[in-house]
FILOVO-352644 format. One record per residue (C-alpha): residue number from 0; x, y, z; residue in three letters. Coordinates in pm, whole numbers. Example, Ala and Ser with C-alpha at 12.3 -4.5 7.8 and 13.67 -1.06 7.14 Angstrom:
% residues 2
n,xx,yy,zz,res
0,1230,-450,780,ALA
1,1367,-106,714,SER
This chain:
% residues 443
n,xx,yy,zz,res
0,7784,8537,7387,UNK
1,7547,8335,7168,UNK
2,7543,7970,7279,UNK
3,7282,7859,7026,UNK
4,7319,7490,6949,UNK
5,7552,7420,7241,UNK
6,7466,7123,7463,UNK
7,7582,7188,7818,UNK
8,7559,6954,8116,UNK
9,7537,7116,8459,UNK
10,7628,6890,8749,UNK
11,7514,6992,9099,UNK
12,7634,6834,9423,UNK
13,7548,6858,9792,UNK
14,7696,7197,9877,UNK
15,7483,7473,10029,UNK
16,7579,7698,9738,UNK
17,7369,7470,9514,UNK
18,7091,7723,9571,UNK
19,7272,7945,9316,UNK
20,7262,7679,9041,UNK
21,6923,7780,8897,UNK
22,7072,8123,8821,UNK
23,7345,7960,8612,UNK
24,7085,7749,8429,UNK
25,6889,8065,8353,UNK
26,7193,8249,8212,UNK
27,7294,7955,7994,UNK
28,6940,7908,7860,UNK
29,6903,8283,7796,UNK
30,7216,8262,7579,UNK
31,7064,7986,7367,UNK
32,7221,7675,7520,UNK
33,7042,7345,7570,UNK
34,7106,7260,7935,UNK
35,7075,6915,8091,UNK
36,7102,6909,8468,UNK
37,7228,6609,8663,UNK
38,7237,6624,9042,UNK
39,7339,6405,9333,UNK
40,7089,6299,9597,UNK
41,7254,6535,9846,UNK
42,7206,6829,9610,UNK
43,6829,6787,9641,UNK
44,6859,6903,10002,UNK
45,6946,7252,9875,UNK
46,6766,7292,9540,UNK
47,6468,7118,9382,UNK
48,6470,6922,9061,UNK
49,6136,7084,8971,UNK
50,6286,7434,8968,UNK
51,6582,7320,8758,UNK
52,6356,7133,8517,UNK
53,6131,7437,8470,UNK
54,6429,7659,8395,UNK
55,6614,7416,8167,UNK
56,6304,7278,7993,UNK
57,6464,6935,8026,UNK
58,6422,6636,8256,UNK
59,6660,6656,8552,UNK
60,6858,6340,8625,UNK
61,6912,6258,8991,UNK
62,6902,5879,8998,UNK
63,7143,5657,8808,UNK
64,6864,5410,8732,UNK
65,6592,5660,8651,UNK
66,6317,5451,8488,UNK
67,6217,5736,8257,UNK
68,6563,5719,8096,UNK
69,6603,5346,8050,UNK
70,6408,5326,7725,UNK
71,6704,5492,7556,UNK
72,6951,5233,7681,UNK
73,7281,5372,7809,UNK
74,7149,5722,7884,UNK
75,7480,5842,8033,UNK
76,7670,5753,7717,UNK
77,7420,5921,7487,UNK
78,7402,6236,7700,UNK
79,7780,6255,7746,UNK
80,7855,6217,7375,UNK
81,7607,6490,7278,UNK
82,7764,6739,7520,UNK
83,7983,7029,7413,UNK
84,8084,7097,7775,UNK
85,8010,6983,8130,UNK
86,8040,7205,8438,UNK
87,8000,7087,8797,UNK
88,7902,7385,9010,UNK
89,7910,7352,9301,UNK
90,8135,7050,9345,UNK
91,8156,6909,9699,UNK
92,8465,6756,9858,UNK
93,8305,6412,9829,UNK
94,8250,6446,9455,UNK
95,8604,6581,9406,UNK
96,8734,6263,9568,UNK
97,8512,6038,9357,UNK
98,8609,6207,9030,UNK
99,8979,6202,9119,UNK
100,8972,5832,9193,UNK
101,8736,5706,8924,UNK
102,8447,5620,9156,UNK
103,8122,5646,8961,UNK
104,7848,5541,9200,UNK
105,7587,5806,9120,UNK
106,7432,5969,8816,UNK
107,7670,6267,8818,UNK
108,7999,6081,8850,UNK
109,7903,5814,8598,UNK
110,7812,6084,8348,UNK
111,8140,6270,8407,UNK
112,8331,5943,8358,UNK
113,8153,5887,8026,UNK
114,8256,6222,7874,UNK
115,8474,6196,7563,UNK
116,8827,6336,7608,UNK
117,8745,6616,7365,UNK
118,8465,6748,7587,UNK
119,8577,7011,7844,UNK
120,8492,6941,8208,UNK
121,8485,7243,8440,UNK
122,8477,7192,8816,UNK
123,8394,7465,9068,UNK
124,8467,7341,9424,UNK
125,8262,7497,9705,UNK
126,8295,7402,10070,UNK
127,8413,7529,10406,UNK
128,8769,7661,10426,UNK
129,8911,7383,10641,UNK
130,8771,7120,10404,UNK
131,8916,7303,10104,UNK
132,9257,7333,10274,UNK
133,9262,6964,10368,UNK
134,9559,6783,10206,UNK
135,9323,6521,10060,UNK
136,9126,6794,9880,UNK
137,9446,6953,9754,UNK
138,9565,6615,9627,UNK
139,9232,6548,9453,UNK
140,9235,6888,9285,UNK
141,9590,6830,9161,UNK
142,9485,6492,9022,UNK
143,9189,6640,8838,UNK
144,9407,6914,8689,UNK
145,9651,6646,8573,UNK
146,9358,6472,8402,UNK
147,9307,6792,8202,UNK
148,8998,6921,8381,UNK
149,8958,7294,8446,UNK
150,8933,7385,8814,UNK
151,8756,7715,8884,UNK
152,8899,7829,9220,UNK
153,8652,7925,9492,UNK
154,8637,8279,9621,UNK
155,8710,8417,9967,UNK
156,8450,8569,10194,UNK
157,8204,8485,10468,UNK
158,8085,8125,10444,UNK
159,7758,7972,10562,UNK
160,7936,7844,10873,UNK
161,8018,8202,10973,UNK
162,8387,8147,10903,UNK
163,8556,8399,10672,UNK
164,8787,8227,10427,UNK
165,8819,8057,10090,UNK
166,8544,7823,9974,UNK
167,8261,8030,9825,UNK
168,8121,7940,9485,UNK
169,8226,8215,9239,UNK
170,7966,8458,9111,UNK
171,7734,8327,8838,UNK
172,7875,8581,8590,UNK
173,8225,8438,8639,UNK
174,8103,8078,8597,UNK
175,7924,8179,8279,UNK
176,8240,8347,8147,UNK
177,8441,8033,8222,UNK
178,8192,7827,8019,UNK
179,8215,8067,7725,UNK
180,8595,8082,7746,UNK
181,8630,7702,7753,UNK
182,8396,7659,7456,UNK
183,8592,7916,7258,UNK
184,8926,7764,7354,UNK
185,8807,7415,7267,UNK
186,8690,7535,6926,UNK
187,9016,7720,6859,UNK
188,9228,7421,6961,UNK
189,9035,7189,6732,UNK
190,9064,7432,6440,UNK
191,9432,7490,6503,UNK
192,9530,7123,6532,UNK
193,9314,7020,6238,UNK
194,9446,7288,6001,UNK
195,9782,7458,6058,UNK
196,9947,7307,6365,UNK
197,10227,7059,6319,UNK
198,10283,6784,6574,UNK
199,10563,6993,6727,UNK
200,10322,7289,6762,UNK
201,10068,7069,6937,UNK
202,10332,6932,7176,UNK
203,10450,7287,7252,UNK
204,10096,7402,7328,UNK
205,10041,7103,7555,UNK
206,10360,7181,7749,UNK
207,10260,7547,7781,UNK
208,9920,7434,7908,UNK
209,10085,7206,8165,UNK
210,10302,7495,8286,UNK
211,9993,7714,8321,UNK
212,9814,7440,8519,UNK
213,10112,7405,8755,UNK
214,10119,7781,8808,UNK
215,9745,7790,8879,UNK
216,9783,7513,9137,UNK
217,10077,7680,9310,UNK
218,9903,8021,9310,UNK
219,9577,7889,9448,UNK
220,9734,7712,9743,UNK
221,9989,7989,9801,UNK
222,9696,8227,9850,UNK
223,9545,7985,10101,UNK
224,9870,7942,10293,UNK
225,9943,8316,10296,UNK
226,9588,8426,10372,UNK
227,9657,8472,10743,UNK
228,9961,8687,10658,UNK
229,9759,8904,10420,UNK
230,9476,8926,10672,UNK
231,9714,9048,10942,UNK
232,9807,9343,10718,UNK
233,9448,9436,10638,UNK
234,9231,9342,10936,UNK
235,9070,9665,11056,UNK
236,9278,9885,10824,UNK
237,9123,10168,10620,UNK
238,9180,10126,10247,UNK
239,9092,10380,9978,UNK
240,9068,10257,9617,UNK
241,8998,10455,9301,UNK
242,8860,10262,9005,UNK
243,8714,10292,8657,UNK
244,8737,10567,8396,UNK
245,8654,10935,8420,UNK
246,8454,11121,8158,UNK
247,8522,11480,8054,UNK
248,8221,11658,7915,UNK
249,8245,11834,7575,UNK
250,7879,11925,7539,UNK
251,7550,11784,7660,UNK
252,7586,11464,7452,UNK
253,7960,11410,7402,UNK
254,8258,11346,7627,UNK
255,8621,11231,7636,UNK
256,8694,10903,7816,UNK
257,8884,10573,7785,UNK
258,8818,10198,7775,UNK
259,8859,10126,8147,UNK
260,8584,9906,8292,UNK
261,8690,9928,8658,UNK
262,8729,9549,8688,UNK
263,9080,9563,8833,UNK
264,8990,9821,9097,UNK
265,8674,9639,9197,UNK
266,8865,9309,9225,UNK
267,9114,9476,9461,UNK
268,8827,9625,9662,UNK
269,8670,9278,9703,UNK
270,9003,9122,9804,UNK
271,9068,9396,10064,UNK
272,8718,9357,10204,UNK
273,8756,8979,10227,UNK
274,9082,9029,10417,UNK
275,8900,9232,10681,UNK
276,8971,9590,10567,UNK
277,8734,9885,10579,UNK
278,8713,9972,10209,UNK
279,8620,10306,10054,UNK
280,8584,10305,9675,UNK
281,8584,10618,9460,UNK
282,8449,10494,9128,UNK
283,8412,10644,8785,UNK
284,8121,10526,8566,UNK
285,8112,10145,8541,UNK
286,7852,9873,8496,UNK
287,7992,9664,8782,UNK
288,7774,9592,9082,UNK
289,7932,9725,9400,UNK
290,8034,9438,9633,UNK
291,7862,9420,9971,UNK
292,8011,9601,10271,UNK
293,8210,9849,10063,UNK
294,8154,10224,10089,UNK
295,8136,10374,9740,UNK
296,8141,10730,9610,UNK
297,8037,10759,9245,UNK
298,8200,11031,9036,UNK
299,8219,11119,8669,UNK
300,8496,11367,8592,UNK
301,8863,11379,8687,UNK
302,8788,11691,8888,UNK
303,8521,11513,9092,UNK
304,8751,11215,9152,UNK
305,9025,11452,9268,UNK
306,8799,11628,9516,UNK
307,8659,11306,9666,UNK
308,8998,11136,9688,UNK
309,9166,11434,9855,UNK
310,8880,11456,10103,UNK
311,8912,11089,10202,UNK
312,9288,11032,10185,UNK
313,9398,11145,10531,UNK
314,9198,10880,10713,UNK
315,9343,10593,10509,UNK
316,9618,10344,10593,UNK
317,9650,10218,10234,UNK
318,9562,10403,9913,UNK
319,9542,10207,9585,UNK
320,9492,10421,9274,UNK
321,9371,10198,8990,UNK
322,9146,10452,8816,UNK
323,9218,10551,8456,UNK
324,9191,10926,8506,UNK
325,9168,11151,8199,UNK
326,9487,11354,8157,UNK
327,9305,11634,7975,UNK
328,8963,11795,7990,UNK
329,8796,12048,7757,UNK
330,8876,12406,7860,UNK
331,8524,12508,7763,UNK
332,8210,12294,7793,UNK
333,7957,12381,7524,UNK
334,7594,12437,7614,UNK
335,7350,12200,7445,UNK
336,7473,11994,7151,UNK
337,7740,12117,6912,UNK
338,7582,12130,6567,UNK
339,7760,12000,6262,UNK
340,7918,12295,6078,UNK
341,8264,12335,5921,UNK
342,8487,12042,5830,UNK
343,8701,12099,6140,UNK
344,8618,12152,6504,UNK
345,8888,12268,6742,UNK
346,8846,12189,7111,UNK
347,9105,12331,7350,UNK
348,9210,12084,7620,UNK
349,9376,12160,7951,UNK
350,9551,11928,8194,UNK
351,9352,11774,8478,UNK
352,9488,11769,8832,UNK
353,9728,11478,8897,UNK
354,9552,11286,9174,UNK
355,9827,11033,9241,UNK
356,10093,11305,9261,UNK
357,9880,11511,9499,UNK
358,9825,11208,9724,UNK
359,10198,11125,9722,UNK
360,10309,11480,9799,UNK
361,10068,11517,10092,UNK
362,10102,11166,10234,UNK
363,10120,11126,10608,UNK
364,10360,10901,10792,UNK
365,10264,10536,10780,UNK
366,10050,10553,10467,UNK
367,10119,10300,10191,UNK
368,10046,10425,9839,UNK
369,10008,10214,9524,UNK
370,9974,10352,9173,UNK
371,9908,10186,8837,UNK
372,10095,10248,8512,UNK
373,9934,10141,8185,UNK
374,10192,10181,7910,UNK
375,10225,10093,7542,UNK
376,10607,10080,7531,UNK
377,10905,10091,7770,UNK
378,10665,9980,8044,UNK
379,10921,9913,8317,UNK
380,11122,10230,8248,UNK
381,10813,10450,8264,UNK
382,10684,10259,8565,UNK
383,11003,10323,8763,UNK
384,10988,10692,8672,UNK
385,10628,10712,8790,UNK
386,10721,10530,9114,UNK
387,10974,10802,9196,UNK
388,10789,11106,9061,UNK
389,10461,11028,9238,UNK
390,10626,10920,9566,UNK
391,10460,10580,9566,UNK
392,10559,10267,9755,UNK
393,10450,10042,9467,UNK
394,10362,10076,9100,UNK
395,10168,9803,8920,UNK
396,10263,9802,8553,UNK
397,10055,9653,8272,UNK
398,10046,9693,7897,UNK
399,9791,9867,7679,UNK
400,9863,9663,7368,UNK
401,9910,9303,7479,UNK
402,9659,9019,7494,UNK
403,9505,8965,7840,UNK
404,9647,9287,7978,UNK
405,9506,9628,8060,UNK
406,9152,9747,7995,UNK
407,8834,9553,7940,UNK
408,8907,9187,7995,UNK
409,8880,8964,8301,UNK
410,9253,8886,8302,UNK
411,9568,9089,8343,UNK
412,9945,9050,8324,UNK
413,10120,9264,8580,UNK
414,10469,9360,8693,UNK
415,10505,9495,9047,UNK
416,10774,9759,9106,UNK
417,10857,9855,9464,UNK
418,11033,10152,9616,UNK
419,11326,9938,9731,UNK
420,11404,9842,9369,UNK
421,11233,9502,9365,UNK
422,11062,9398,9044,UNK
423,10834,9094,9009,UNK
424,10655,8992,8689,UNK
425,10363,8749,8681,UNK
426,10203,8546,8402,UNK
427,9848,8613,8286,UNK
428,9604,8573,8576,UNK
429,9247,8665,8654,UNK
430,9213,9016,8791,UNK
431,9113,8875,9130,UNK
432,9433,8669,9137,UNK
433,9627,8983,9044,UNK
434,9455,9161,9332,UNK
435,9580,8904,9583,UNK
436,9932,8925,9441,UNK
437,9926,9302,9490,UNK
438,9805,9264,9849,UNK
439,10074,9005,9923,UNK
440,10343,9249,9810,UNK
441,10244,9528,10048,UNK
442,10516,9567,10312,UNK
């Protein structure tokens, strides 16, 4: 994403995860953005203003009455009105409370208060689990969402205190994507309202946005409240996950594959790991970095994925098959590179082995098996058929031709079908949120 010409304010507060903030500055600057950093006094305990200034090429504001800024008068007003977006990452519990209640007693909160309504404000809370679960924090987050600010939920994992739970600052790549997404959405909303939208359209969009915010709030705190229940299912369990595409070689330079990126499978692997499971991941070719403390076997073809999965399956308590396995492979692989010749080239394809069916047919007692069904039409009908034919306990259905569903993106829209006949559909969520919903549904 090219952010040339975009003025972005990065707010940093006194959370230990502030040490990651320079990485976000670097990514934003690399994409062409002009980044102004404002930090609280507490933040300076974890990251230096000098490092942030060197990376951003701008003066870092840490004092509300910084003498170097007073020549320009109301510096916070000028800086706020030039901004295209402000993100506070990490945001401590103290700063959440100040923002929610209009207390602007430091350089960061006064700048946030001065932002025009048209400027997006993104807030990424980061703190220990018990602080994040505190009713006061929940109330402050709800207030800030009601104000129209975007809350980026923290991730689960091991925290600096040694506790495993929710409260970690999301990865820098996710924060960067949230910035890009908010800038794009803000631009689209302005264009839409200024050109084609009627007042009724604008009201409808606002109501839809409010519904989405309410769902996000309920989901986030439902995950927190149910975390101990999910953990009890996964603590010490062995989980096998397949992820990504497979590639079927035609010759030395060409192959057959699909658009899977592996993001859904890797999100499930992370969620299982964070819930205390021993995770084995059989992955087709992806560009995703393997999360820590996950055992990974890299494969290329459907045949290789079959062999590795069959070898590992018996020792597993839960098997989750998210990989987009090629249904066909060339019967003959050509040596070297096929040279251009006649107008037509016929390549005979043969079926690959059905990994999910093989796992279902040879399952041992007590194993729980989940498959995925990506369909372009009659999704639920085909999903139920797959659930029965492959002897699964659950099928996760998504669509190949709908926005924010299926391959490639960071979001998904899933329907969970279970062996007992239950069917639950969810709105568009991040793939990590989808992962937790899948884990919650395991009996």
